[in-house]
All heavy atoms as a GROMACS GRO file, in nm:
protein
  572
    1MET      N    1  -4.472  -2.148  -4.363
    1MET     CA    2  -4.434  -2.264  -4.443
    1MET      C    3  -4.292  -2.248  -4.498
    1MET      O    4  -4.215  -2.342  -4.497
    1MET     CB    5  -4.536  -2.278  -4.557
    1MET     CG    6  -4.516  -2.400  -4.640
    1MET     SD    7  -4.546  -2.546  -4.541
    1MET     CE    8  -4.547  -2.668  -4.664
    2GLN      N    9  -4.261  -2.129  -4.543
    2GLN     CA   10  -4.129  -2.106  -4.598
    2GLN      C   11  -4.021  -2.120  -4.490
    2GLN      O   12  -3.914  -2.173  -4.516
    2GLN     CB   13  -4.123  -1.969  -4.662
    2GLN     CG   14  -4.000  -1.948  -4.749
    2GLN     CD   15  -4.003  -1.814  -4.818
    2GLN    OE1   16  -4.066  -1.721  -4.770
    2GLN    NE2   17  -3.936  -1.805  -4.930
    3LEU      N   18  -4.052  -2.074  -4.369
    3LEU     CA   19  -3.958  -2.086  -4.258
    3LEU      C   20  -3.934  -2.232  -4.223
    3LEU      O   21  -3.821  -2.273  -4.196
    3LEU     CB   22  -4.008  -2.010  -4.136
    3LEU     CG   23  -3.918  -2.017  -4.013
    3LEU    CD1   24  -3.782  -1.956  -4.044
    3LEU    CD2   25  -3.982  -1.944  -3.898
    4GLN      N   26  -4.041  -2.312  -4.225
    4GLN     CA   27  -4.025  -2.454  -4.196
    4GLN      C   28  -3.938  -2.521  -4.301
    4GLN      O   29  -3.856  -2.606  -4.268
    4GLN     CB   30  -4.161  -2.522  -4.189
    4GLN     CG   31  -4.241  -2.482  -4.067
    4GLN     CD   32  -4.380  -2.542  -4.069
    4GLN    OE1   33  -4.428  -2.587  -4.172
    4GLN    NE2   34  -4.445  -2.540  -3.953
    5GLU      N   35  -3.954  -2.481  -4.426
    5GLU     CA   36  -3.872  -2.538  -4.532
    5GLU      C   37  -3.725  -2.500  -4.513
    5GLU      O   38  -3.637  -2.583  -4.527
    5GLU     CB   39  -3.922  -2.491  -4.668
    5GLU     CG   40  -3.850  -2.556  -4.784
    5GLU     CD   41  -3.909  -2.514  -4.918
    5GLU    OE1   42  -4.028  -2.483  -4.925
    5GLU    OE2   43  -3.832  -2.514  -5.015
    6LYS      N   44  -3.699  -2.374  -4.476
    6LYS     CA   45  -3.562  -2.331  -4.451
    6LYS      C   46  -3.504  -2.406  -4.332
    6LYS      O   47  -3.387  -2.446  -4.334
    6LYS     CB   48  -3.556  -2.181  -4.428
    6LYS     CG   49  -3.576  -2.100  -4.553
    6LYS     CD   50  -3.567  -1.952  -4.526
    6LYS     CE   51  -3.591  -1.872  -4.653
    6LYS     NZ   52  -3.584  -1.728  -4.629
    7SER      N   53  -3.584  -2.423  -4.228
    7SER     CA   54  -3.538  -2.496  -4.110
    7SER      C   55  -3.505  -2.641  -4.147
    7SER      O   56  -3.406  -2.696  -4.101
    7SER     CB   57  -3.645  -2.495  -4.001
    7SER     OG   58  -3.672  -2.365  -3.959
    8PHE      N   59  -3.588  -2.700  -4.230
    8PHE     CA   60  -3.565  -2.837  -4.275
    8PHE      C   61  -3.432  -2.847  -4.349
    8PHE      O   62  -3.351  -2.937  -4.324
    8PHE     CB   63  -3.681  -2.883  -4.364
    8PHE     CG   64  -3.659  -3.017  -4.428
    8PHE    CD1   65  -3.672  -3.133  -4.356
    8PHE    CD2   66  -3.624  -3.025  -4.561
    8PHE    CE1   67  -3.652  -3.256  -4.414
    8PHE    CE2   68  -3.604  -3.148  -4.621
    8PHE     CZ   69  -3.617  -3.263  -4.547
    9TRP      N   70  -3.407  -2.753  -4.440
    9TRP     CA   71  -3.282  -2.757  -4.518
    9TRP      C   72  -3.162  -2.729  -4.430
    9TRP      O   73  -3.056  -2.789  -4.447
    9TRP     CB   74  -3.289  -2.660  -4.635
    9TRP     CG   75  -3.378  -2.710  -4.743
    9TRP    CD1   76  -3.498  -2.660  -4.780
    9TRP    CD2   77  -3.358  -2.826  -4.824
    9TRP    NE1   78  -3.553  -2.736  -4.880
    9TRP    CE2   79  -3.469  -2.839  -4.910
    9TRP    CE3   80  -3.257  -2.921  -4.835
    9TRP    CZ2   81  -3.481  -2.941  -5.003
    9TRP    CZ3   82  -3.270  -3.022  -4.928
    9TRP    CH2   83  -3.381  -3.031  -5.010
   10LEU      N   84  -3.177  -2.640  -4.333
   10LEU     CA   85  -3.068  -2.612  -4.240
   10LEU      C   86  -3.035  -2.736  -4.158
   10LEU      O   87  -2.919  -2.771  -4.141
   10LEU     CB   88  -3.104  -2.496  -4.148
   10LEU     CG   89  -3.002  -2.461  -4.041
   10LEU    CD1   90  -2.872  -2.416  -4.105
   10LEU    CD2   91  -3.056  -2.354  -3.949
   11PHE      N   92  -3.138  -2.804  -4.110
   11PHE     CA   93  -3.117  -2.925  -4.032
   11PHE      C   94  -3.048  -3.032  -4.117
   11PHE      O   95  -2.955  -3.098  -4.072
   11PHE     CB   96  -3.250  -2.977  -3.978
   11PHE     CG   97  -3.236  -3.098  -3.891
   11PHE    CD1   98  -3.189  -3.088  -3.762
   11PHE    CD2   99  -3.270  -3.224  -3.939
   11PHE    CE1  100  -3.175  -3.199  -3.681
   11PHE    CE2  101  -3.256  -3.336  -3.860
   11PHE     CZ  102  -3.208  -3.323  -3.731
   12ASN      N  103  -3.091  -3.047  -4.242
   12ASN     CA  104  -3.028  -3.145  -4.330
   12ASN      C  105  -2.883  -3.108  -4.359
   12ASN      O  106  -2.796  -3.195  -4.364
   12ASN     CB  107  -3.106  -3.157  -4.461
   12ASN     CG  108  -3.228  -3.243  -4.445
   12ASN    OD1  109  -3.236  -3.325  -4.354
   12ASN    ND2  110  -3.324  -3.226  -4.532
   13LEU      N  111  -2.856  -2.979  -4.377
   13LEU     CA  112  -2.719  -2.936  -4.401
   13LEU      C  113  -2.631  -2.968  -4.281
   13LEU      O  114  -2.521  -3.018  -4.296
   13LEU     CB  115  -2.716  -2.785  -4.430
   13LEU     CG  116  -2.578  -2.724  -4.446
   13LEU    CD1  117  -2.508  -2.783  -4.568
   13LEU    CD2  118  -2.588  -2.573  -4.459
   14LEU      N  119  -2.681  -2.940  -4.161
   14LEU     CA  120  -2.605  -2.972  -4.040
   14LEU      C  121  -2.581  -3.122  -4.029
   14LEU      O  122  -2.473  -3.165  -3.989
   14LEU     CB  123  -2.679  -2.920  -3.917
   14LEU     CG  124  -2.681  -2.769  -3.899
   14LEU    CD1  125  -2.775  -2.731  -3.786
   14LEU    CD2  126  -2.542  -2.716  -3.872
   15HIS      N  127  -2.681  -3.199  -4.065
   15HIS     CA  128  -2.666  -3.345  -4.060
   15HIS      C  129  -2.556  -3.391  -4.155
   15HIS      O  130  -2.474  -3.476  -4.120
   15HIS     CB  131  -2.799  -3.411  -4.095
   15HIS     CG  132  -2.795  -3.560  -4.081
   15HIS    ND1  133  -2.769  -3.642  -4.187
   15HIS    CD2  134  -2.809  -3.641  -3.974
   15HIS    CE1  135  -2.769  -3.766  -4.147
   15HIS    NE2  136  -2.794  -3.768  -4.017
   16VAL      N  137  -2.551  -3.335  -4.275
   16VAL     CA  138  -2.448  -3.372  -4.372
   16VAL      C  139  -2.310  -3.331  -4.320
   16VAL      O  140  -2.214  -3.408  -4.332
   16VAL     CB  141  -2.476  -3.305  -4.509
   16VAL    CG1  142  -2.358  -3.318  -4.602
   16VAL    CG2  143  -2.600  -3.366  -4.572
   17ILE      N  144  -2.301  -3.213  -4.261
   17ILE     CA  145  -2.172  -3.168  -4.208
   17ILE      C  146  -2.125  -3.261  -4.097
   17ILE      O  147  -2.010  -3.302  -4.094
   17ILE     CB  148  -2.182  -3.023  -4.157
   17ILE    CG1  149  -2.202  -2.928  -4.276
   17ILE    CG2  150  -2.059  -2.984  -4.077
   17ILE    CD1  151  -2.236  -2.786  -4.236
   18VAL      N  152  -2.215  -3.297  -4.008
   18VAL     CA  153  -2.179  -3.387  -3.898
   18VAL      C  154  -2.141  -3.524  -3.952
   18VAL      O  155  -2.044  -3.585  -3.908
   18VAL     CB  156  -2.294  -3.397  -3.795
   18VAL    CG1  157  -2.270  -3.508  -3.697
   18VAL    CG2  158  -2.309  -3.264  -3.722
   19ALA      N  159  -2.217  -3.572  -4.050
   19ALA     CA  160  -2.190  -3.705  -4.105
   19ALA      C  161  -2.054  -3.710  -4.174
   19ALA      O  162  -1.981  -3.808  -4.162
   19ALA     CB  163  -2.301  -3.745  -4.203
   20THR      N  164  -2.018  -3.603  -4.246
   20THR     CA  165  -1.890  -3.604  -4.315
   20THR      C  166  -1.774  -3.585  -4.218
   20THR      O  167  -1.664  -3.634  -4.243
   20THR     CB  168  -1.884  -3.496  -4.424
   20THR    OG1  169  -1.911  -3.369  -4.366
   20THR    CG2  170  -1.982  -3.525  -4.535
   21SER      N  171  -1.797  -3.513  -4.108
   21SER     CA  172  -1.688  -3.492  -4.013
   21SER      C  173  -1.679  -3.606  -3.912
   21SER      O  174  -1.586  -3.609  -3.832
   21SER     CB  175  -1.706  -3.359  -3.941
   21SER     OG  176  -1.823  -3.362  -3.863
   22ALA      N  177  -1.773  -3.698  -3.913
   22ALA     CA  178  -1.775  -3.806  -3.815
   22ALA      C  179  -1.684  -3.922  -3.854
   22ALA      O  180  -1.668  -4.015  -3.777
   22ALA     CB  181  -1.918  -3.859  -3.796
   23ARG      N  182  -1.626  -3.916  -3.972
   23ARG     CA  183  -1.536  -4.024  -4.013
   23ARG      C  184  -1.414  -4.027  -3.922
   23ARG      O  185  -1.357  -3.924  -3.889
   23ARG     CB  186  -1.492  -4.006  -4.157
   23ARG     CG  187  -1.602  -4.036  -4.255
   23ARG     CD  188  -1.552  -4.025  -4.395
   23ARG     NE  189  -1.545  -3.882  -4.426
   23ARG     CZ  190  -1.485  -3.830  -4.530
   23ARG    NH1  191  -1.424  -3.907  -4.615
   23ARG    NH2  192  -1.483  -3.702  -4.550
   24GLU      N  193  -1.374  -4.144  -3.885
   24GLU     CA  194  -1.259  -4.161  -3.798
   24GLU      C  195  -1.131  -4.139  -3.878
   24GLU      O  196  -1.115  -4.193  -3.987
   24GLU     CB  197  -1.258  -4.302  -3.739
   24GLU     CG  198  -1.362  -4.325  -3.633
   24GLU     CD  199  -1.334  -4.246  -3.507
   24GLU    OE1  200  -1.216  -4.228  -3.469
   24GLU    OE2  201  -1.431  -4.201  -3.447
   25PRO      N  202  -1.039  -4.061  -3.824
   25PRO     CA  203  -0.910  -4.045  -3.892
   25PRO      C  204  -0.829  -4.174  -3.881
   25PRO      O  205  -0.853  -4.255  -3.791
   25PRO     CB  206  -0.844  -3.932  -3.816
   25PRO     CG  207  -0.907  -3.936  -3.681
   25PRO     CD  208  -1.049  -3.984  -3.703
   26SER      N  209  -0.736  -4.192  -3.972
   26SER     CA  210  -0.653  -4.312  -3.963
   26SER      C  211  -0.566  -4.300  -3.838
   26SER      O  212  -0.514  -4.193  -3.806
   26SER     CB  213  -0.566  -4.325  -4.088
   26SER     OG  214  -0.485  -4.210  -4.101
   27SER      N  215  -0.556  -4.408  -3.767
   27SER     CA  216  -0.481  -4.406  -3.642
   27SER      C  217  -0.408  -4.539  -3.627
   27SER      O  218  -0.439  -4.637  -3.696
   27SER     CB  219  -0.575  -4.385  -3.524
   27SER     OG  220  -0.671  -4.487  -3.518
   28PRO      N  221  -0.313  -4.543  -3.536
   28PRO     CA  222  -0.244  -4.670  -3.512
   28PRO      C  223  -0.343  -4.777  -3.464
   28PRO      O  224  -0.449  -4.746  -3.413
   28PRO     CB  225  -0.144  -4.637  -3.401
   28PRO     CG  226  -0.150  -4.492  -3.380
   28PRO     CD  227  -0.267  -4.436  -3.453
   29ILE      N  228  -0.304  -4.899  -3.481
   29ILE     CA  229  -0.392  -5.009  -3.442
   29ILE      C  230  -0.412  -5.005  -3.290
   29ILE      O  231  -0.317  -4.992  -3.213
   29ILE     CB  232  -0.330  -5.144  -3.483
   29ILE    CG1  233  -0.317  -5.150  -3.634
   29ILE    CG2  234  -0.413  -5.260  -3.431
   29ILE    CD1  235  -0.246  -5.274  -3.685
   30CYS      N  236  -0.538  -5.011  -3.249
   30CYS     CA  237  -0.570  -5.013  -3.107
   30CYS      C  238  -0.674  -5.123  -3.084
   30CYS      O  239  -0.725  -5.182  -3.178
   30CYS     CB  240  -0.621  -4.878  -3.060
   30CYS     SG  241  -0.763  -4.819  -3.151
   31SER      N  242  -0.705  -5.145  -2.959
   31SER     CA  243  -0.799  -5.252  -2.929
   31SER      C  244  -0.938  -5.220  -2.985
   31SER      O  245  -0.975  -5.105  -3.003
   31SER     CB  246  -0.808  -5.274  -2.779
   31SER     OG  247  -0.881  -5.170  -2.719
   32LYS      N  248  -1.014  -5.323  -3.009
   32LYS     CA  249  -1.150  -5.308  -3.062
   32LYS      C  250  -1.236  -5.226  -2.967
   32LYS      O  251  -1.314  -5.141  -3.009
   32LYS     CB  252  -1.211  -5.446  -3.083
   32LYS     CG  253  -1.354  -5.446  -3.127
   32LYS     CD  254  -1.406  -5.588  -3.142
   32LYS     CE  255  -1.553  -5.589  -3.177
   32LYS     NZ  256  -1.606  -5.724  -3.186
   33TYR      N  257  -1.221  -5.246  -2.840
   33TYR     CA  258  -1.305  -5.177  -2.742
   33TYR      C  259  -1.271  -5.029  -2.731
   33TYR      O  260  -1.358  -4.946  -2.712
   33TYR     CB  261  -1.295  -5.247  -2.606
   33TYR     CG  262  -1.340  -5.391  -2.614
   33TYR    CD1  263  -1.250  -5.495  -2.600
   33TYR    CD2  264  -1.473  -5.422  -2.641
   33TYR    CE1  265  -1.291  -5.628  -2.609
   33TYR    CE2  266  -1.516  -5.553  -2.651
   33TYR     CZ  267  -1.424  -5.656  -2.635
   33TYR     OH  268  -1.465  -5.785  -2.646
   34ASP      N  269  -1.144  -4.997  -2.745
   34ASP     CA  270  -1.103  -4.856  -2.742
   34ASP      C  271  -1.166  -4.780  -2.858
   34ASP      O  272  -1.221  -4.671  -2.841
   34ASP     CB  273  -0.950  -4.845  -2.746
   34ASP     CG  274  -0.905  -4.701  -2.738
   34ASP    OD1  275  -0.947  -4.630  -2.645
   34ASP    OD2  276  -0.826  -4.660  -2.826
   35TYR      N  277  -1.160  -4.838  -2.976
   35TYR     CA  278  -1.219  -4.777  -3.094
   35TYR      C  279  -1.370  -4.761  -3.077
   35TYR      O  280  -1.425  -4.654  -3.106
   35TYR     CB  281  -1.189  -4.862  -3.218
   35TYR     CG  282  -1.261  -4.816  -3.341
   35TYR    CD1  283  -1.216  -4.707  -3.413
   35TYR    CD2  284  -1.376  -4.881  -3.385
   35TYR    CE1  285  -1.282  -4.663  -3.527
   35TYR    CE2  286  -1.444  -4.838  -3.498
   35TYR     CZ  287  -1.396  -4.730  -3.569
   35TYR     OH  288  -1.463  -4.687  -3.680
   36GLU      N  289  -1.437  -4.864  -3.030
   36GLU     CA  290  -1.582  -4.858  -3.012
   36GLU      C  291  -1.621  -4.753  -2.908
   36GLU      O  292  -1.720  -4.682  -2.924
   36GLU     CB  293  -1.637  -4.995  -2.972
   36GLU     CG  294  -1.634  -5.094  -3.087
   36GLU     CD  295  -1.683  -5.231  -3.047
   36GLU    OE1  296  -1.704  -5.255  -2.926
   36GLU    OE2  297  -1.700  -5.316  -3.136
   37GLU      N  298  -1.543  -4.742  -2.803
   37GLU     CA  299  -1.573  -4.643  -2.700
   37GLU      C  300  -1.560  -4.501  -2.756
   37GLU      O  301  -1.647  -4.416  -2.734
   37GLU     CB  302  -1.478  -4.661  -2.582
   37GLU     CG  303  -1.503  -4.562  -2.470
   37GLU     CD  304  -1.406  -4.579  -2.355
   37GLU    OE1  305  -1.322  -4.673  -2.357
   37GLU    OE2  306  -1.413  -4.498  -2.261
   38ARG      N  307  -1.452  -4.475  -2.829
   38ARG     CA  308  -1.434  -4.342  -2.887
   38ARG      C  309  -1.542  -4.312  -2.990
   38ARG      O  310  -1.594  -4.199  -2.996
   38ARG     CB  311  -1.296  -4.329  -2.951
   38ARG     CG  312  -1.184  -4.323  -2.847
   38ARG     CD  313  -1.049  -4.295  -2.909
   38ARG     NE  314  -1.003  -4.410  -2.986
   38ARG     CZ  315  -0.973  -4.406  -3.115
   38ARG    NH1  316  -0.980  -4.294  -3.182
   38ARG    NH2  317  -0.934  -4.515  -3.179
   39LEU      N  318  -1.580  -4.411  -3.069
   39LEU     CA  319  -1.684  -4.392  -3.169
   39LEU      C  320  -1.819  -4.364  -3.103
   39LEU      O  321  -1.892  -4.272  -3.144
   39LEU     CB  322  -1.694  -4.516  -3.258
   39LEU     CG  323  -1.796  -4.511  -3.371
   39LEU    CD1  324  -1.762  -4.398  -3.468
   39LEU    CD2  325  -1.799  -4.645  -3.444
   40LEU      N  326  -1.851  -4.437  -2.999
   40LEU     CA  327  -1.976  -4.415  -2.927
   40LEU      C  328  -1.980  -4.276  -2.864
   40LEU      O  329  -2.083  -4.207  -2.870
   40LEU     CB  330  -1.995  -4.522  -2.819
   40LEU     CG  331  -2.123  -4.514  -2.738
   40LEU    CD1  332  -2.245  -4.524  -2.830
   40LEU    CD2  333  -2.126  -4.625  -2.634
   41GLU      N  334  -1.870  -4.232  -2.805
   41GLU     CA  335  -1.864  -4.098  -2.748
   41GLU      C  336  -1.888  -3.992  -2.855
   41GLU      O  337  -1.961  -3.895  -2.833
   41GLU     CB  338  -1.729  -4.074  -2.681
   41GLU     CG  339  -1.711  -4.150  -2.552
   41GLU     CD  340  -1.570  -4.137  -2.496
   41GLU    OE1  341  -1.482  -4.077  -2.562
   41GLU    OE2  342  -1.548  -4.189  -2.385
   42ARG      N  343  -1.829  -4.009  -2.971
   42ARG     CA  344  -1.847  -3.913  -3.080
   42ARG      C  345  -1.991  -3.912  -3.129
   42ARG      O  346  -2.049  -3.807  -3.154
   42ARG     CB  347  -1.752  -3.945  -3.195
   42ARG     CG  348  -1.767  -3.848  -3.311
   42ARG     CD  349  -1.668  -3.874  -3.418
   42ARG     NE  350  -1.540  -3.819  -3.376
   42ARG     CZ  351  -1.430  -3.828  -3.446
   42ARG    NH1  352  -1.430  -3.891  -3.560
   42ARG    NH2  353  -1.318  -3.774  -3.402
   43VAL      N  354  -2.051  -4.029  -3.142
   43VAL     CA  355  -2.191  -4.037  -3.186
   43VAL      C  356  -2.283  -3.967  -3.087
   43VAL      O  357  -2.372  -3.892  -3.126
   43VAL     CB  358  -2.233  -4.185  -3.205
   43VAL    CG1  359  -2.383  -4.199  -3.223
   43VAL    CG2  360  -2.160  -4.245  -3.325
   44ILE      N  361  -2.259  -3.988  -2.958
   44ILE     CA  362  -2.342  -3.925  -2.856
   44ILE      C  363  -2.325  -3.773  -2.859
   44ILE      O  364  -2.423  -3.699  -2.852
   44ILE     CB  365  -2.310  -3.983  -2.717
   44ILE    CG1  366  -2.359  -4.128  -2.710
   44ILE    CG2  367  -2.375  -3.899  -2.607
   44ILE    CD1  368  -2.315  -4.202  -2.586
   45ARG      N  369  -2.201  -3.725  -2.873
   45ARG     CA  370  -2.178  -3.580  -2.881
   45ARG      C  371  -2.250  -3.520  -3.002
   45ARG      O  372  -2.314  -3.415  -2.992
   45ARG     CB  373  -2.029  -3.549  -2.890
   45ARG     CG  374  -1.957  -3.554  -2.758
   45ARG     CD  375  -1.819  -3.490  -2.768
   45ARG     NE  376  -1.740  -3.539  -2.880
   45ARG     CZ  377  -1.654  -3.640  -2.876
   45ARG    NH1  378  -1.637  -3.705  -2.763
   45ARG    NH2  379  -1.586  -3.675  -2.982
   46ASN      N  380  -2.242  -3.587  -3.116
   46ASN     CA  381  -2.309  -3.539  -3.237
   46ASN      C  382  -2.460  -3.539  -3.220
   46ASN      O  383  -2.528  -3.447  -3.265
   46ASN     CB  384  -2.269  -3.622  -3.359
   46ASN     CG  385  -2.127  -3.597  -3.402
   46ASN    OD1  386  -2.069  -3.493  -3.370
   46ASN    ND2  387  -2.070  -3.692  -3.474
   47GLU      N  388  -2.512  -3.642  -3.158
   47GLU     CA  389  -2.657  -3.650  -3.136
   47GLU      C  390  -2.705  -3.537  -3.046
   47GLU      O  391  -2.806  -3.472  -3.073
   47GLU     CB  392  -2.694  -3.785  -3.076
   47GLU     CG  393  -2.843  -3.802  -3.056
   47GLU     CD  394  -2.879  -3.939  -3.000
   47GLU    OE1  395  -2.790  -4.025  -2.988
   47GLU    OE2  396  -2.997  -3.958  -2.968
   48LEU      N  397  -2.631  -3.509  -2.940
   48LEU     CA  398  -2.668  -3.400  -2.850
   48LEU      C  399  -2.660  -3.265  -2.920
   48LEU      O  400  -2.745  -3.178  -2.900
   48LEU     CB  401  -2.579  -3.402  -2.725
   48LEU     CG  402  -2.600  -3.520  -2.631
   48LEU    CD1  403  -2.497  -3.517  -2.518
   48LEU    CD2  404  -2.740  -3.519  -2.574
   49ALA      N  405  -2.558  -3.247  -3.003
   49ALA     CA  406  -2.545  -3.121  -3.076
   49ALA      C  407  -2.661  -3.103  -3.173
   49ALA      O  408  -2.716  -2.993  -3.186
   49ALA     CB  409  -2.412  -3.118  -3.152
   50LEU      N  410  -2.701  -3.209  -3.240
   50LEU     CA  411  -2.814  -3.199  -3.333
   50LEU      C  412  -2.945  -3.173  -3.259
   50LEU      O  413  -3.028  -3.096  -3.307
   50LEU     CB  414  -2.825  -3.327  -3.416
   50LEU     CG  415  -2.725  -3.339  -3.531
   50LEU    CD1  416  -2.736  -3.476  -3.597
   50LEU    CD2  417  -2.745  -3.230  -3.632
   51GLU      N  418  -2.963  -3.236  -3.145
   51GLU     CA  419  -3.085  -3.211  -3.067
   51GLU      C  420  -3.091  -3.065  -3.022
   51GLU      O  421  -3.197  -3.002  -3.029
   51GLU     CB  422  -3.090  -3.303  -2.944
   51GLU     CG  423  -3.125  -3.446  -2.978
   51GLU     CD  424  -3.124  -3.536  -2.856
   51GLU    OE1  425  -3.107  -3.486  -2.742
   51GLU    OE2  426  -3.140  -3.658  -2.874
   52THR      N  427  -2.979  -3.011  -2.977
   52THR     CA  428  -2.975  -2.872  -2.935
   52THR      C  429  -3.005  -2.779  -3.052
   52THR      O  430  -3.083  -2.683  -3.039
   52THR     CB  431  -2.836  -2.838  -2.878
   52THR    OG1  432  -2.809  -2.926  -2.769
   52THR    CG2  433  -2.828  -2.694  -2.831
   53THR      N  434  -2.948  -2.807  -3.167
   53THR     CA  435  -2.973  -2.725  -3.286
   53THR      C  436  -3.119  -2.732  -3.326
   53THR      O  437  -3.179  -2.629  -3.359
   53THR     CB  438  -2.884  -2.772  -3.402
   53THR    OG1  439  -2.747  -2.767  -3.360
   53THR    CG2  440  -2.902  -2.684  -3.524
   54LEU      N  441  -3.177  -2.850  -3.323
   54LEU     CA  442  -3.318  -2.864  -3.359
   54LEU      C  443  -3.407  -2.787  -3.262
   54LEU      O  444  -3.502  -2.720  -3.304
   54LEU     CB  445  -3.358  -3.012  -3.360
   54LEU     CG  446  -3.504  -3.042  -3.394
   54LEU    CD1  447  -3.539  -2.988  -3.533
   54LEU    CD2  448  -3.531  -3.191  -3.387
   55LYS      N  449  -3.377  -2.793  -3.132
   55LYS     CA  450  -3.455  -2.718  -3.033
   55LYS      C  451  -3.447  -2.568  -3.060
   55LYS      O  452  -3.546  -2.496  -3.052
   55LYS     CB  453  -3.407  -2.749  -2.892
   55LYS     CG  454  -3.447  -2.885  -2.842
   55LYS     CD  455  -3.391  -2.912  -2.704
   55LYS     CE  456  -3.422  -3.054  -2.659
   55LYS     NZ  457  -3.363  -3.086  -2.528
   56GLU      N  458  -3.327  -2.520  -3.095
   56GLU     CA  459  -3.310  -2.378  -3.125
   56GLU      C  460  -3.389  -2.339  -3.250
   56GLU      O  461  -3.450  -2.232  -3.254
   56GLU     CB  462  -3.163  -2.344  -3.142
   56GLU     CG  463  -3.084  -2.351  -3.013
   56GLU     CD  464  -2.936  -2.331  -3.034
   56GLU    OE1  465  -2.892  -2.308  -3.149
   56GLU    OE2  466  -2.861  -2.339  -2.935
   57ILE      N  467  -3.387  -2.423  -3.351
   57ILE     CA  468  -3.462  -2.396  -3.474
   57ILE      C  469  -3.611  -2.391  -3.445
   57ILE      O  470  -3.682  -2.301  -3.492
   57ILE     CB  471  -3.429  -2.502  -3.582
   57ILE    CG1  472  -3.287  -2.483  -3.632
   57ILE    CG2  473  -3.528  -2.494  -3.698
   57ILE    CD1  474  -3.238  -2.595  -3.722
   58LEU      N  475  -3.660  -2.487  -3.368
   58LEU     CA  476  -3.803  -2.489  -3.336
   58LEU      C  477  -3.843  -2.367  -3.252
   58LEU      O  478  -3.951  -2.310  -3.273
   58LEU     CB  479  -3.839  -2.619  -3.263
   58LEU     CG  480  -3.827  -2.746  -3.348
   58LEU    CD1  481  -3.851  -2.869  -3.263
   58LEU    CD2  482  -3.923  -2.742  -3.465
   59LYS      N  483  -3.757  -2.327  -3.159
   59LYS     CA  484  -3.786  -2.210  -3.077
   59LYS      C  485  -3.790  -2.084  -3.164
   59LYS      O  486  -3.880  -2.001  -3.151
   59LYS     CB  487  -3.680  -2.193  -2.968
   59LYS     CG  488  -3.713  -2.083  -2.868
   59LYS     CD  489  -3.600  -2.055  -2.772
   59LYS     CE  490  -3.562  -2.175  -2.689
   59LYS     NZ  491  -3.459  -2.146  -2.589
   60THR      N  492  -3.695  -2.070  -3.254
   60THR     CA  493  -3.692  -1.956  -3.345
   60THR      C  494  -3.814  -1.956  -3.435
   60THR      O  495  -3.876  -1.851  -3.458
   60THR     CB  496  -3.564  -1.958  -3.431
   60THR    OG1  497  -3.451  -1.958  -3.344
   60THR    CG2  498  -3.558  -1.839  -3.524
   61ASN      N  499  -3.850  -2.072  -3.484
   61ASN     CA  500  -3.968  -2.085  -3.569
   61ASN      C  501  -4.094  -2.041  -3.492
   61ASN      O  502  -4.177  -1.968  -3.546
   61ASN     CB  503  -3.983  -2.229  -3.617
   61ASN     CG  504  -4.094  -2.246  -3.718
   61ASN    OD1  505  -4.141  -2.150  -3.777
   61ASN    ND2  506  -4.137  -2.369  -3.738
   62ALA      N  507  -4.107  -2.083  -3.368
   62ALA     CA  508  -4.223  -2.045  -3.287
   62ALA      C  509  -4.226  -1.894  -3.263
   62ALA      O  510  -4.332  -1.831  -3.271
   62ALA     CB  511  -4.220  -2.119  -3.154
   63ASN      N  512  -4.110  -1.835  -3.238
   63ASN     CA  513  -4.101  -1.690  -3.220
   63ASN      C  514  -4.144  -1.614  -3.345
   63ASN      O  515  -4.215  -1.514  -3.337
   63ASN     CB  516  -3.960  -1.647  -3.178
   63ASN     CG  517  -3.925  -1.691  -3.039
   63ASN    OD1  518  -4.012  -1.721  -2.958
   63ASN    ND2  519  -3.797  -1.695  -3.009
   64VAL      N  520  -4.100  -1.662  -3.460
   64VAL     CA  521  -4.136  -1.596  -3.586
   64VAL      C  522  -4.285  -1.610  -3.613
   64VAL      O  523  -4.352  -1.514  -3.653
   64VAL     CB  524  -4.053  -1.655  -3.703
   64VAL    CG1  525  -4.105  -1.607  -3.837
   64VAL    CG2  526  -3.907  -1.619  -3.686
   65VAL      N  527  -4.340  -1.727  -3.590
   65VAL     CA  528  -4.483  -1.748  -3.611
   65VAL      C  529  -4.563  -1.657  -3.518
   65VAL      O  530  -4.661  -1.594  -3.560
   65VAL     CB  531  -4.521  -1.897  -3.590
   65VAL    CG1  532  -4.670  -1.916  -3.585
   65VAL    CG2  533  -4.460  -1.982  -3.702
   66ASP      N  534  -4.523  -1.646  -3.391
   66ASP     CA  535  -4.591  -1.558  -3.296
   66ASP      C  536  -4.582  -1.412  -3.342
   66ASP      O  537  -4.681  -1.338  -3.333
   66ASP     CB  538  -4.533  -1.573  -3.156
   66ASP     CG  539  -4.570  -1.705  -3.092
   66ASP    OD1  540  -4.667  -1.769  -3.139
   66ASP    OD2  541  -4.501  -1.744  -2.995
   67ALA      N  542  -4.467  -1.372  -3.389
   67ALA     CA  543  -4.448  -1.235  -3.435
   67ALA      C  544  -4.536  -1.205  -3.557
   67ALA      O  545  -4.590  -1.096  -3.570
   67ALA     CB  546  -4.301  -1.208  -3.466
   68LEU      N  547  -4.548  -1.303  -3.645
   68LEU     CA  548  -4.629  -1.285  -3.766
   68LEU      C  549  -4.779  -1.278  -3.731
   68LEU      O  550  -4.855  -1.210  -3.799
   68LEU     CB  551  -4.604  -1.396  -3.867
   68LEU     CG  552  -4.466  -1.394  -3.933
   68LEU    CD1  553  -4.448  -1.519  -4.020
   68LEU    CD2  554  -4.450  -1.268  -4.017
   69LYS      N  555  -4.820  -1.348  -3.627
   69LYS     CA  556  -4.961  -1.346  -3.586
   69LYS      C  557  -4.998  -1.211  -3.526
   69LYS      O  558  -5.114  -1.172  -3.534
   69LYS     CB  559  -4.989  -1.456  -3.486
   69LYS     CG  560  -4.993  -1.594  -3.550
   69LYS     CD  561  -5.022  -1.701  -3.447
   69LYS     CE  562  -5.024  -1.838  -3.510
   69LYS     NZ  563  -5.049  -1.944  -3.410
   70GLN      N  564  -4.903  -1.141  -3.468
   70GLN     CA  565  -4.934  -1.013  -3.402
   70GLN      C  566  -4.942  -0.900  -3.496
   70GLN      O  567  -4.934  -0.872  -3.596
   70GLN     CB  568  -4.827  -0.978  -3.299
   70GLN     CG  569  -4.833  -1.071  -3.183
   70GLN     CD  570  -4.724  -1.036  -3.080
   70GLN    OE1  571  -4.644  -0.948  -3.100
   70GLN    NE2  572  -4.726  -1.109  -2.970
   0.00000   0.00000   0.00000
């Protein structure tokens, strides 16, 4: 239970870090579509990174639970 709580807080911390770093820097005026394309690419990269992190956390959690059962 304690490991799940730590994993939950770690995931939330990563989410906050990604959310704060996802802000677009000020840039020269460009077309609406260029901005949307770059924003969509960044959102997809962040989503994939979070999915990978979550999978690693769940795998580690399963390993710890298995180790504790033995």
